[in-house]
Backbone as a ProteinNet text record, in pm:
[ID]
protein_1_A
[PRIMARY]
MEAAVEQLKERARKTWAAGDFDDIARMFPEVGPRVAQEARVEPGMKVLDVACGTGAATVPAAAAGGVCTGLDLIPAMFDAARAHAAKAGVEVEWVEGDAEDLPFEDASFDRVMSQFGVMFAPQHEVTAAELARVTAPGGIIVVASWTPEGMIGDMFKVMGRHLPPPPAGAKPPVLWGNEDYVRSLLEPHAVELTFERPLAAFRGNDVEELISRFESNYGPWKMARAAVGDEWPKLRSDLYDLFERSSRPAEPGGVEALGEYLLARGRKTS
[TERTIARY]
17279.1	17250.2	17307.2	17255.8	17334.3	17455.7	17546.7	17673.6	17725.1	17665.5	17743.1	17732.7	17608.6	17598.7	17697.8	17725.4	17793.4	17954.1	17980.3	18135.8	18136.5	18018.3	18007.4	18050.5	17994.9	17982.3	18120.2	18214.3	18329.1	18417.3	18402.5	18478.6	18460.6	18361.8	18324	18382.7	18392.8	18470.2	18631.2	18687.9	18827.4	18869.2	18751.1	18763.6	18772.9	18693.3	18675.8	18767.9	18806.7	18919.9	19026.5	19055.7	19201.4	19268.2	19187.1	19227.9	19205.3	19200.5	19163.7	19050.3	18925.3	18826	18781.4	18834.8	18804.5	18896	18999.1	19100.8	19024.4	18942.4	18878.9	18764.7	18691.3	18561.7	18585.8	18721.7	18738.5	18787.2	18778.2	18795.7	18662.9	18532.6	18418.4	18346.4	18376.2	18314.9	18165.4	18094.6	17970.3	17857.2	17901.2	17790.1	17731.7	17799.4	17754	17637.8	17683.4	17599.7	17478.8	17500	17378.3	17282.6	17330.3	17244.3	17166.5	17220.2	17149.5	17090.6	17106.8	17001.3	16891	16892.3	16776.2	16680.9	16758.8	16667.6	16578	16613.2	16524.2	16519.2	16641.9	16675.7	16608.6	16538.5	16492.1	16527.4	16547.1	16601.4	16520.2	16554.9	16506.2	16480.2	16457.1	16437.5	16548.9	16473.2	16585.5	16621.6	16754.9	16805.6	16906	16888.4	16967	17045	17194.8	17267.3	17324	17285.9	17293	17431.6	17522.5	17676.8	17716.6	17728.2	17780	17907.2	17995.6	18126.4	18190.6	18263.8	18327.9	18238.4	18117.7	18025	17987.1	18045.2	18008.2	17876.3	17784.5	17650.2	17587.1	17649.4	17592.5	17604.5	17727.4	17759	17704.3	17689.2	17592.7	17446.5	17388.7	17262	17242.8	17355.2	17377.4	17386.8	17436.2	17476.5	17343.3	17240.2	17135.6	17028.9	17056.9	16981.5	16924.5	16980.4	16913	16991.5	16909.4	16935	17012.5	17145.2	17184.7	17242.1	17228.3	17283.2	17358.8	17503.7	17568.3	17582.7	17545.8	17550.5	17656.6	17758.4	17852.3	17889.8	17928.1	17956.4	18103.7	18190.8	18333	18345.9	18372.7	18372	18527.3	18587.1	18738.1	18690.8	18605.4	18541	18516.6	18483.8	18429.6	18567.1	18685.2	18775.1	18768.2	18767.8	18773.4	18640.7	18501.2	18373.4	18362.9	18431.7	18425.6	18512.5	18625.4	18684.3	18620.8	18550	18456	18349.3	18292.9	18180.6	18249.9	18357.2	18409.5	18457.6	18518.1	18541.8	18398.6	18317.8	18186.9	18123.9	18125.2	18091	17932.9	17936.7	17805.7	17852.2	17713.6	17688.4	17625.6	17699.4	17638.9	17677.3	17575.5	17576.1	17631.7	17740.6	17800.2	17781.1	17714.5	17693.3	17737	17817.4	17859.1	17729.5	17690.4	17563.7	17557.5	17454.3	17451.9	17317.2	17326.8	17235.4	17109.3	17147.7	17039.2	16951.3	17016.2	16921.4	16979.7	16885	16910.2	16872.9	16957.6	16915.5	16828.9	16699.9	16618.7	16496.6	16397.7	16260.5	16198.1	16096.3	15995.5	15969.7	15977.6	15922	16020.2	16160.5	16236.6	16287.1	16264.6	16377.2	16263	16253.7	16232.8	16262.9	16402.9	16508.2	16603.6	16596.7	16706.2	16774.6	16923.7	16996.6	17098.3	17168.3	17280.3	17367.9	17510.5	17549.3	17659.5	17649.5	17738.1	17753.8	17642.5	17665.3	17599.6	17460.7	17361.4	17360.5	17441	17458.3	17544.2	17621.5	17731.5	17686	17566	17500.6	17458.1	17516.3	17478.7	17301.5	17257.8	17103.9	17005.3	16991.3	16904.1	16764.8	16712	16588.3	16574.4	16654.8	16652	16701.4	16791.9	16828.4	16712.1	16651.8	16553.1	16447.1	16406.9	16292.1	16333.7	16467.8	16507.3	16498.7	16543.1	16545.4	16403	16286.8	16166.3	16098.9	16142.1	16082.6	16123.3	16239.7	16288.1	16253.4	16172.9	16151.2	15993	15973.8	15838	15742.9	15618.4	15526.9	15539.4	15537.2	15579.6	15712.1	15799.1	15938.5	16014.1	16129.3	16202.6	16317.6	16360.3	16478.4	16537.5	16669.1	16763.1	16867.5	16903.1	17008.1	17070.9	17209.5	17291.7	17366.9	17336.9	17425.5	17493.5	17618.9	17651.5	17597.7	17590	17501.5	17601.6	17517.1	17598.6	17684.5	17600.6	17660.8	17760.7	17803.7	17868.6	18015.6	18129.1	18280.8	18305.1	18210	18239.9	18171.9	18070.3	18018.2	18088.5	18186.4	18290	18381	18428.7	18540.6	18515	18417.9	18381.6	18385	18343.5	18349.3	18491.1	18561.8	18693.1	18773.7	18757.5	18812.7	18750.7	18626.9	18597	18653.3	18709.9	18768.4	18907.9	18967.4	19102.4	19088.6	18954.4	18940.4	18866.4	18863.5	18794.5	18648.5	18539	18399.3	18355.8	18265.4	18231.9	18154.2	18153.3	18102.7	17951.5	17899.8	17756.1	17679.8	17578.5	17488	17525.2	17630.6	17683.7	17620	17492.7	17450.9	17542	17534.4	17607.7	17561.4	17644	17598.6	17552.9	17609.2	17540.8	17413.4	17336.7	17180.9	17118.6	17162.6	17110.7	17113.1	17212.5	17169.7	17098	16998.1	16903.7	16753.1	16695.7	16584.7	16460.5	16447.7	16340.8	16385.5	16487	16567.1	16524.5	16565.5	16526.7	16369.5	16300.3	16133.6	16104.7	16168.2	16115.8	16168.9	16263.3	16301.5	16207	16194.5	16122.8	15971	15921.9	15774.3	15673.5	15703.9	15643.6	15638.4	15713.8	15717.6	15661.2	15572.7	15483.7	15577.9	15699.6	15782	15772.4	15702.3	15704.8	15815.3	15884.7	16031.4	16017	16119.7	16176.9	16302.7	16365.8	16520.8	16572.1	16705.5	16804.2	16916	16997.6	17145.1	17226.8	17293.7	17384.1	17532.1	17641.3	17757.2	17870.3	17922.5	18033.3	18161.7	18235.3	18362.7	18468.3	18552.4	18705	18786.1	18839	18946.9	19074.7	19163.9	19317.9	19390.7	19531.7	19612.2	19645.6	19602.6	19606.1	19554.9	19551.5	19493.5	19598.5	19720.5	19792.9	19789.4	19756.9	19728.4	19597.8	19490.3	19367	19380	19451.9	19493.9	19560	19685.9	19782.8	19718.6	19609.5	19533.2	19420.6	19370.4	19282.2	19371.3	19481.6	19575	19598.9	19635.4	19698.9	19569.7	19467	19356.8	19241.3	19198.2	19064.1	19066.6	18997.6	18981.9	18966.6	18874.1	18852.9	18973.2	19048.5	19176.4	19269.1	19281.1	19387.7	19362.7	19283.6	19229.2	19247.9	19196.6	19227.9	19378.6	19450.2	19599.8	19650.6	19613.3	19683.9	19624.5	19522.4	19449.5	19537.3	19556.1	19603.6	19767	19816.4	19976.8	20045.7	20099.1	20197.5	20111.6	19973.1	19889.8	19842.1	19878.3	19843	19861.2	19983.8	20032.4	19929.7	19871.5	19783.5	19661.5	19599	19488	19500	19581.2	19606.2	19613.9	19687.9	19686	19525.9	19447.1	19315.7	19238.1	19263.2	19196.4	19228	19359.1	19400.8	19354.5	19318.4	19263.8	19110.3	19035.2	18911	18880.1	18985.2	18981.8	19021.1	19119.7	19155.3	19026.8	18959.8	18847.5	18752.8	18724.9	18627.6	18653	18775	18818.6	18823.1	18810.7	18806.2	18883.4	18922.7	19000	18900.4	18962.1	18876.7	18928.3	18831.6	18861.7	18916	19006.6	19097.9	19225.4	19230.4	19331.6	19333.3	19400.1	19393.9	19301.8	19255.9	19136.1	19014.1	18917.2	18807.8	18751.6	18745.4	18693.8	18531.9	18455.3	18304.7	18256.9	18167.1	18124.4	17961.9	17875.9	17742.7	17702	17593.7	17549.4	17400.2	17282.1	17157.5	17123.2	17050.8	16999	16850.4	16798.5	16674.7	16613.3	16500.5	16454.5	16303.3	16269.2	16155.7	16075.9	15957.5	15874.7	15796.9	15807	15695.2	15564.7	15484.1	15332	15238.6	15298.9	15231.4	15304.9
5430.1	5345.6	5404.5	5548.6	5607.2	5608.9	5658.9	5636.2	5509.4	5388.9	5272.6	5230.4	5265.4	5246.4	5329	5450.5	5521.5	5457.6	5400	5349.4	5244.5	5162	5046.5	5103.5	5178	5247.5	5280.2	5339.2	5397.2	5284.2	5195.7	5067.9	4999.5	4995.3	4924.3	5034.4	5144.3	5242.9	5192.8	5177.2	5161.8	5031.3	4928.2	4770.6	4780.5	4833.5	4818.4	4893.9	5001	5095.4	5028.8	4944.3	4883.2	4804.6	4744.3	4669	4706.4	4624.7	4635.7	4524.6	4624.5	4511.7	4454.5	4554.2	4520.8	4413.5	4379.8	4244.8	4156.5	4147.1	4036.7	4003.2	4084.5	4094	4021.3	4036.9	4007.5	3825.1	3772.9	3650.5	3579.4	3632	3567.9	3653.5	3654.7	3750.4	3720.1	3610.9	3568.6	3629.6	3679	3696.1	3837.9	3922.5	4045.7	4042.8	4016.2	3985	3922.3	3775.4	3711.2	3808.5	3875.3	3975.2	4073.7	4137.9	4206.7	4147.9	4025	3953.6	3916.8	3880.1	3860.2	3953.3	4102.2	4211	4241.5	4158.8	4192.2	4352.5	4399.2	4539.5	4543.6	4631.1	4702.6	4810.3	4848	5007.5	5112.8	5200.3	5322.5	5308.1	5181.2	5157.3	5226.1	5270.7	5340.1	5258.6	5223.9	5088.1	5159.6	5113.2	5153	5014.6	5013.2	4919.4	4971.1	4910.4	4965.4	4882	4976.5	4906.1	4845	4928.4	4868.7	4842.6	4892.3	4814.8	4904.3	4823.1	4856.6	4851.2	4828.7	4818	4677.2	4564.6	4434.1	4402.9	4436.2	4433.5	4565.7	4686.7	4804.1	4798.9	4796.2	4785.4	4712.1	4580.4	4492.5	4542.6	4601.4	4652.8	4780.9	4869.8	4981.4	4929.4	4815.6	4757.4	4717.7	4669.9	4613.7	4739.4	4853.1	4967.7	5049.8	4999.8	5077.1	5219	5292.2	5438.7	5409.2	5420.8	5315.3	5431.9	5394	5482.4	5369.2	5404.9	5301.3	5378.2	5323.1	5396.6	5322.1	5375.6	5322.3	5405.2	5332.3	5406.1	5444.6	5374.2	5386.6	5459.2	5588.1	5653	5586.3	5561.1	5500.6	5369	5328.5	5203.3	5268.2	5410.1	5464.6	5465.2	5476.2	5498.6	5364	5254.7	5124.8	5103.4	5139	5112.3	5230.4	5335.8	5433.6	5389.7	5305.6	5250.3	5140.5	5036.3	4939.8	5001.5	5118	5139.9	5211.5	5264.2	5350.3	5227.7	5114.6	4997.9	4960.9	4961.6	4875.6	4993.3	5107.1	5227.7	5253.2	5259.5	5295.2	5389	5477.7	5603.1	5533.5	5570.7	5537.8	5664.5	5697.8	5798.5	5721.8	5752.7	5716.9	5812.6	5762.7	5829.2	5781.6	5871.2	5825.5	5818.2	5733.3	5721.5	5611.9	5608	5502.8	5414.6	5279.4	5186.7	5224	5252.3	5273.2	5405.4	5492.3	5642	5673.8	5605.7	5632.4	5766	5824.4	5991.4	5999.7	5918.4	5917.1	5927.2	5972.5	5973.8	5839.6	5824.6	5708.3	5662.8	5508	5470.9	5533.9	5543.7	5626	5531	5399.5	5306.4	5206.5	5135	5037.2	4893.7	4899.9	4815.1	4839.6	4761.1	4799.6	4662.8	4681	4560.2	4586.1	4447.4	4471.5	4328.8	4317	4186.4	4228	4137.2	4100.1	4259.6	4345.7	4480.4	4515.8	4528.3	4534.5	4465.4	4327.3	4256.1	4292.2	4378.6	4439.1	4576.1	4604.1	4759.7	4674.6	4762.2	4703.9	4675.9	4784.5	4780.3	4686.9	4555.5	4492.3	4535.2	4563.3	4598.7	4737.7	4822.1	4959.8	4954.9	4881.4	4871.9	4811.5	4706.2	4628.6	4742.8	4828.9	4909.4	5034.9	5054	5152.8	5097.2	4955.6	4902.1	4897.8	4865.1	4866.3	4999	5088.3	5221.8	5295.7	5274.4	5329.8	5266	5140	5059.3	5096.5	5112.7	5143.5	5033.9	5039.1	4936.7	4875.3	4719.6	4662.9	4625.9	4686.2	4694.7	4555.5	4528.8	4402.2	4446.9	4374.9	4400	4243.8	4262	4143.6	4167.5	4085.2	4082.1	3943.1	3961.4	3844.8	3838.4	3746.7	3738.4	3627.1	3603	3476.4	3410.4	3293.7	3194.5	3147.6	3121.2	3064	2972.8	2881.1	2732.5	2739	2838.1	2804	2866.2	2843.8	2875.1	3013.9	3131.5	3258.3	3263.8	3212.2	3185.8	3121.5	3010.5	2956.7	3034.5	3111.4	3202	3276.5	3341	3453.1	3375.7	3255.2	3156.9	3138.5	3110	3083	3191.2	3311.8	3437.9	3474	3447.8	3497.9	3408.8	3290.3	3225.3	3282.5	3352.9	3424.2	3560.3	3623.8	3787	3806.7	3925.7	3978.4	3965	3936.3	3934.2	4085.4	4085	4201.2	4275.5	4432.2	4538.2	4508.5	4544.3	4538.5	4621.7	4531.6	4583.4	4545.5	4441.9	4416.6	4276.8	4278.9	4164.5	4069.8	3952.1	3879.4	3880.4	3937.9	3960.2	3855.7	3722.3	3615.5	3573.2	3654.1	3639.9	3655.2	3756.3	3774.3	3660	3544.7	3433.2	3349	3364.6	3286.1	3309	3217.2	3257.2	3326.1	3239.8	3286.4	3442.4	3465.2	3591.1	3687.8	3679.5	3781	3786.9	3671.8	3699.4	3785	3773	3880.7	4001.4	4032.9	4165	4215.8	4166.1	4236.3	4212	4120.4	4060.3	4168.3	4207.4	4320	4446.5	4474.2	4577.2	4541.4	4450.3	4440.3	4371.2	4299.1	4218.6	4080.6	4034.7	3883.7	3809.8	3725	3655.3	3545.8	3479.7	3381.9	3369.4	3231.7	3231.9	3119.5	3134.8	3056.9	3048.1	2924.6	2910.6	2882.8	2969.2	2941	2924.5	2914.2	2905.6	2993	3083.5	3169.2	3094.3	3100.2	3031.4	3129.2	3111.8	3212.6	3128.5	3183	3133.1	3176.7	3076.3	3139.3	2976.3	3015.4	2920.5	2802.3	2830	2744.2	2780.8	2724.6	2796.7	2890.7	2856.1	2967.5	3114.9	3105.2	3211.6	3291.4	3225.9	3285.9	3321	3252.6	3301	3433.8	3441.6	3546.2	3696.1	3666.1	3792.3	3807.3	3730.4	3768.7	3832.7	3791.3	3839.4	3976.3	3998.6	4148.2	4228.9	4205.8	4276.4	4280.4	4194.5	4177.9	4266.5	4335.7	4450.8	4380.6	4295.1	4214.5	4148.7	4073.1	4008	4086.7	4214.7	4290	4333.7	4396.6	4399	4317.7	4196.3	4082.4	4051.5	4054.1	4037.4	4140.5	4264.9	4373.4	4337.4	4306.7	4276.5	4170.2	4059.8	3939.8	3917.8	4007.6	4009.1	3896.5	3837.3	3727.4	3592.1	3591.2	3494	3466.7	3580.8	3548.1	3448.2	3374.6	3257	3131.1	3137.6	3032.2	3044.7	3186.1	3211.5	3189.9	3231.9	3219	3057.6	2972.6	2821.8	2780.2	2805.6	2789.6	2816.2	2916.5	2979.3	2907.4	2895.2	2817.4	2663.6	2600.3	2473.5	2479.6	2587.9	2601.9	2635.5	2701.4	2739.9	2586	2525.6	2403.6	2298.6	2300.7	2195.5	2240.7	2358	2408.8	2426.3	2365.1	2392.3	2272.6	2277.7	2179.1	2222.6	2134.7	2179.2	2239.5	2358.8	2426.1	2437.2	2458.3	2445.1	2596.9	2597.2	2494.7	2464.9	2535.4	2493.6	2551.3	2534.1	2613.7	2564.7	2623.9	2580.6	2682.2	2641.1	2729.3	2685.4	2800.4	2756.6	2791.5	2733.4	2762.3	2827.3	2922.6	2986	3005.8	2946.9	2968.1	3086.8	3142.1	3284	3246.8	3318	3333.9	3431.1	3406.7	3495	3538.1	3620.2	3683.3	3766.4	3717.7	3800.8	3853.4	3979.5	4013.2	4102.5	4102.7	4210.8	4271.8	4425.9	4491.5	4515.8	4482.3	4458.5	4567.6	4672.7	4802	4916.1
13303.1	13160.2	13052.5	12997.5	12889.1	12882.4	13019.4	13005.4	12975.2	13041.9	13004.9	12836.5	12800.4	12649.7	12577.4	12599.1	12506.5	12542.5	12658	12673.9	12573.2	12580.1	12477.2	12342.2	12297.6	12153.8	12137.3	12245.1	12228.6	12208.2	12282.6	12270.2	12135.9	12082.4	11938.3	11836.7	11861.1	11776.8	11771.4	11884.2	11893	11823.9	11856.3	11821	11688.5	11602.1	11486.8	11381.6	11445.3	11378.7	11398.7	11488.9	11517.2	11410	11318.3	11228.1	11104.8	10997.4	10845.7	10812.4	10840.3	10818.2	10687.5	10581.1	10435.4	10417.1	10459	10429.8	10491.8	10588.6	10660.6	10572.3	10545.1	10436.8	10300	10263.6	10121.6	10153.6	10252.4	10283	10267.5	10275.1	10256.4	10159.6	10042	9940.4	9877.2	9922.5	9865.6	9947	10066.3	10157.2	10151.1	10103.4	10073.9	9990.3	9837	9723	9761.4	9835.1	9895.2	9978.7	10062.8	10130.8	10050.9	9962.2	9875.7	9776.4	9748	9641.3	9746.9	9843.9	9932.3	9965.8	9954.4	9980.8	9855	9727.2	9605.5	9584.6	9554.4	9521.3	9363.2	9342.8	9201.6	9202.8	9051.7	8996.5	9075.8	9106.1	9188.4	9325.1	9379	9553.1	9640.8	9729.4	9831.1	9926.6	9952.3	10034.4	10141	10254.4	10356.3	10394.9	10391.2	10447.8	10592.4	10697.8	10846	10876.8	10942.7	10998.1	10879.7	10774.7	10637.2	10634.3	10714.3	10691.4	10570.5	10488.1	10376.5	10256.2	10268.3	10154.6	10092.6	10146.7	10089.8	10023.1	10107.3	10047.4	9978.2	10026.1	9962.6	9839.8	9780.2	9646.7	9572.7	9597	9528.5	9511.4	9588.6	9578.5	9497.7	9516.2	9406.1	9266.2	9236	9128.3	9060	9162.8	9109.4	9097.6	9098.5	9055	9186.8	9307.3	9424.8	9429.9	9491.4	9535.9	9686.9	9714.7	9817.1	9909.8	10038.3	10154.9	10238.5	10287.2	10370.9	10484.3	10617.1	10725.1	10818.2	10892.6	10979.5	11087.7	11196	11326.2	11298.4	11211.8	11196.5	11078.6	11056.5	10925.4	10851.7	10900.4	10861.1	10756.3	10770.9	10669.4	10552.7	10538.3	10411	10300.7	10335.6	10220.7	10136.7	10211.2	10125	10040	10108.3	10063.6	9951.7	9959.2	9843.5	9722.5	9752.5	9633	9580.8	9654.9	9605.4	9498.2	9559.9	9481.7	9339	9359.9	9227.4	9143.7	9180.6	9112.9	9042.1	9080.8	9033.3	8965.2	8962.2	8877.9	8927	9084.2	9123.1	9247.2	9252.2	9350.9	9468	9579.4	9709.2	9792.1	9897	9979.7	10124.6	10173.7	10304.8	10410.8	10519.3	10660.6	10778.1	10837	10978.8	11050.4	11123.5	11230.5	11298.6	11392.9	11504.1	11479.6	11467.1	11436.5	11525.5	11646.3	11743.9	11739.8	11665.5	11633.4	11481.1	11395.6	11252.1	11215.4	11149.9	11128.9	11001.1	10987.4	10868.8	10932.9	10842	10860.1	10884.5	10940.2	10925.2	10800.3	10763.8	10624.7	10513	10534.2	10426.7	10343.1	10384.8	10273.9	10238.1	10100.1	10074.9	10119.8	10128.1	10172.9	10255.1	10374.6	10490.1	10520.3	10495.9	10496.2	10628.8	10671.5	10767.9	10733.3	10720.3	10686.4	10815.3	10914.4	11033.8	11090.1	11114.8	11162.9	11269.4	11270.5	11390.7	11475.1	11457.1	11581.4	11705	11652.6	11730.7	11815.7	11776.5	11845.7	11988.8	12104	12233.6	12272.4	12235	12267.9	12154	12153.1	12037.2	12012.1	12120.4	12079.9	12051.3	12083.1	12033.8	11866.6	11822.2	11711.5	11616.6	11660.4	11597.2	11554.2	11684	11638.8	11553.3	11522.7	11424	11275	11261.9	11136.3	11095.7	11185	11157.3	11110.4	11208.4	11157.9	11043	10992.4	10872.7	10749.9	10782.2	10651	10654.7	10469.1	10442.8	10460.6	10453.9	10471.8	10349.8	10335.6	10224.5	10189.9	10249.5	10258.6	10331.4	10278.3	10328.4	10402.8	10520.3	10602.1	10608.7	10562.2	10563.5	10655.9	10758.4	10841	10832.8	10812.4	10849.1	10960.1	11051.9	11191.8	11194.8	11287.4	11301	11403.7	11385.9	11486.3	11609.1	11714.2	11833.1	11812.1	11741.8	11725.3	11598.9	11515.7	11427.3	11457.4	11370.7	11381	11456.8	11414.1	11474	11599.1	11630.6	11766.2	11843.4	11815.9	11902	11916.4	11791	11814.1	11909.7	11940.9	12049	12197.8	12190.3	12317.5	12364.1	12258.6	12292.1	12343.9	12286.1	12319.3	12454.7	12473.9	12614.3	12735.8	12693.9	12827.1	12849.5	12779.4	12812.9	12847.8	12797.4	12850.3	12967.9	13043.8	13134.9	13067.4	13164.4	13126.2	13080.1	12979.7	12911.1	12983.9	12954	13039.3	13084.8	13174.4	13221	13084.5	13062.1	12950.5	12825	12814.5	12673.6	12641	12559.3	12513.4	12401.9	12396.6	12307.3	12183.1	12077.2	11959.6	11878.8	11924.6	11849.3	11893.4	11968.8	11992.9	11878.4	11787.7	11671.4	11575.8	11593.5	11537.3	11577.8	11665.4	11711.8	11643.1	11586.2	11513.3	11597.6	11714	11808.4	11872	11900.5	11937.3	11855.4	11713	11596.4	11586.7	11630.1	11633.9	11721.1	11822.9	11941.6	11930.1	11863.5	11835.2	11738.1	11637.9	11471	11474.9	11519.7	11525.9	11581	11694.9	11767.8	11672.5	11584.5	11488.3	11344.1	11354.1	11217	11097.1	11147.1	11037.6	11035.3	10932.4	10894.8	10847.2	10934.2	10912.5	10839.5	10784	10717.6	10744.8	10758.2	10768.5	10710.1	10689.9	10621.9	10719.3	10705.4	10787.4	10691.3	10610.5	10509.8	10573.2	10497.4	10560.4	10450	10555.1	10484.6	10494.1	10367	10361.5	10362.8	10477.2	10475.8	10396.8	10292	10204.5	10219.2	10231.7	10210.4	10180.5	10146.8	10127	10235.3	10357.5	10453.6	10582.8	10670.4	10813.3	10853.3	10869	10911.8	10833.2	10712.5	10654.8	10695.1	10720.1	10781.6	10905.4	10985.6	11149.7	11143.3	11038.6	11035.7	10987.6	10914.8	10849.8	10964.8	11032.6	11131.9	11271.4	11264.5	11378.4	11339.3	11212.2	11167.1	11149.1	11119.4	11064.8	11135.5	11217.9	11268.4	11400.4	11403.7	11537.1	11645.8	11677.9	11801.2	11841.1	11732.9	11780	11824.6	11776.2	11798.8	11932.4	11980.6	12097.6	12200.7	12168.4	12249.2	12275.9	12181.5	12202	12296.5	12289.1	12363.4	12514.9	12515.2	12655	12726.9	12661.5	12722	12754.3	12638.5	12682.2	12630	12725.8	12732.6	12701.2	12717.5	12689.2	12556.4	12476.5	12366.6	12285.1	12284.1	12245.3	12229.7	12370.8	12408.4	12337.6	12347.1	12277.2	12125.1	12069.4	11921.8	11880.3	11971.2	11950.7	11966.4	12054.7	12063.9	11944.2	11876	11785.7	11655.5	11638.6	11519.8	11527.8	11641.9	11656.9	11600.6	11630.5	11614	11464.6	11397.9	11232.3	11170.4	11223.8	11158.9	11164	11269.9	11283.7	11219.6	11145	11071.4	10929.9	10899.4	10753.2	10678.6	10544.3	10457.2	10322.2	10241	10112.3	10010.2	9977.7	9870.1	9742	9629	9514.8	9437.4	9370.1	9317.4	9410.2	9532.2	9604.3	9734.9	9843.7	9971.5	10069.2	10147.6	10242.8	10256	10309.9	10347.7	10496.4	10588.7	10708.9	10710.6	10751.8	10753	10851.3	10844.3	10954.7	10917.5	10986.9	10993.3	11023.2	10954.8	10982.4	10948.4	11033.2	11017.3	10926.7	10833.1	10726.4	10740.4	10825.3	10835.7	10733.2	10659.5	10565.8	10630.5	10648.8	10677.9	10609.6	10600.7	10527	10624	10615.4	10700	10653.2	10728.5	10670.1	10721.5	10792	10807.6	10887.5
[MASK]
++++++++++++++++++++++++++++++++++++++++++++++++++++++++++++++++++++++++++++++++++++++++++++++++++++++++++++++++++++++++++++++++++++++++++++++++++++++++++++++++++++++++++++++++++++++++++++++++++++++++++++++++++++++++++++++++++++++++++++++++++++++++++++++++++++++++++++++

């Protein structure tokens, strides 16, 4: 089992390092600040952003006065994260690490967050236990995850029709977008939960621009393209149709493709 899990993590490292995730994150800029806002960060609080990517939630939390640590499995993410922190004039400690084995003592943080990050760790129960373990009593955990019913959940389904089955032991990441499932993960660890289902808006001049940016910079798409070879035009067409169905005109121009996510907010009671 341990070997299989490590293989999944190595695959994740290659997948997310294959693209330019910062370009993708810039397409839905409101989500990171929303996650940080839901965490209710106050000056001096110790804040951990797990699977922080390029700091979309970490930097706003630091700007609110948090003493922030951003942890990610892929250290290549930190170049863009450091640039965002410098632009915002904030200090953040960036740590290479595993969401399933957080390198911190019990109850180390007042606030623990993750934006579209921990959902991709293979062992969901282990990850949830770690989030709760490092959260101090009375602390807040905020996790944003794509829902199975939303555009990104549908995107993974479309890709799955063209790709080989995932390796044994790989649980669907979008399970984290189901309220009952998240309750089953976190409530046994004395976390009281509330939920919202907001929409993330991926913005561009048109649908073709959105698709092209994903094609060029989104690691899972780049890996899928390499895997399907000559079948990529068909998969790309299916993905284009999905984005087109999920899009609407944006203000002041262009389009926005709407992806639903689950915003889970929990308080550690003990």
